[in-house]
Phi, psi and omega in degrees: 000150185304145179290342188284351181115169176195170178254134184253117175270129173263125177229166167260328185258148172304322179302322182288319180293323178305316181289320173305322190284353178289337184280133174301140176081021184226130166250127189244144175230151177242112185276349178067022177080013179247120177294321179290322173297311181302313180308314186292314183303315176305311186289334179292315182294328188293336184292137176098016174123017178286139186260338174192182184226153173218135174271114193230125179159203173259171182207165173269146182270134165254332184277129179297145178098347176277111190269158175293137189097000175279134180269139176230125175262118188278137184261333175198170185237129175247138177194126176057040180069013176247158175220126185242124179273135185282156176305119180300313183296319182289317174301323175295322181289332173286328182288326175289325177290324184235073191307326179288355184292150171270152173266139177195161178267138184252141167262118178269128189235144179273000173215164180294136176254096181261319187279144186301320180293322177296322186288313179303315182295317179291325167304305185299328183266346174240330183079009178291156179268321182225159175229141173218182185242022183234332198285329178290323182290313180304313178305317188291314183294328184284325182290321173301330185251009180067028189250146175290147165230155174226174182220123176229117182223145174245126186299136179253293182258123178293174185291341181260005187249132187272140172266123186283165176305318176315314181286325182291316183257010180273039180223134184277167177310324183280356182089015176256155179308137180249090186291321183299320186285320177297313171303319173302319180292314177297328181292322179271333175233072181304340183288347179282359184300317181295323175299322183288328182287312177306322181295313177303316178295319181292318186292321166306313178300315182297313183299325175292319180296317179303312173296328174296317178300320180299316178302317184290327191278321177067213191309137181058014187049051171094340174276086191274354187274069185249010187281000000 
């Protein structure tokens, strides 16, 4: 990577990482929903001149009314009774580049939150707007290293949309789809097919929104001070 510096984007899915990597000055890693793996990948990627970190990808809505495709600029991350504030300057740049984006607090979870009841309970206890499995790792590492961090997430599943087991477990460790696992899950629980189809449609809409956001942000995913 260029000696002048770069931004590291943390994602869960390899498809998200591919979008992030289209921006000049960005190195992306896909944790595949594994907190330990993501930490190791980020630590490795940060060596050699990283200037900041961004949590980038799709997320689940906790706040009622956030529909699939809604872009959210995270203002802070909650996790294990800790709260980390995102970098104000970088967050403002994201908001300017994407005027329709909502601002919201992110809950960082070590596991997928797929049941509607679990989403409602988490919203009631934390007040967080969305949930993902990467932002808390990004925030912690950024704090340890004294680096700025930002969050850009696009809602995939709404607060009233259930994620079926096939969707929750249908990812390989490298963040690519695990088709065999999906088919096995469907074979044992065929009734989840309608929920799976709704999930796939919503995720497709969210990924399209993520691609659009990426195009608006440009170099460094909005972190332009890379000189």
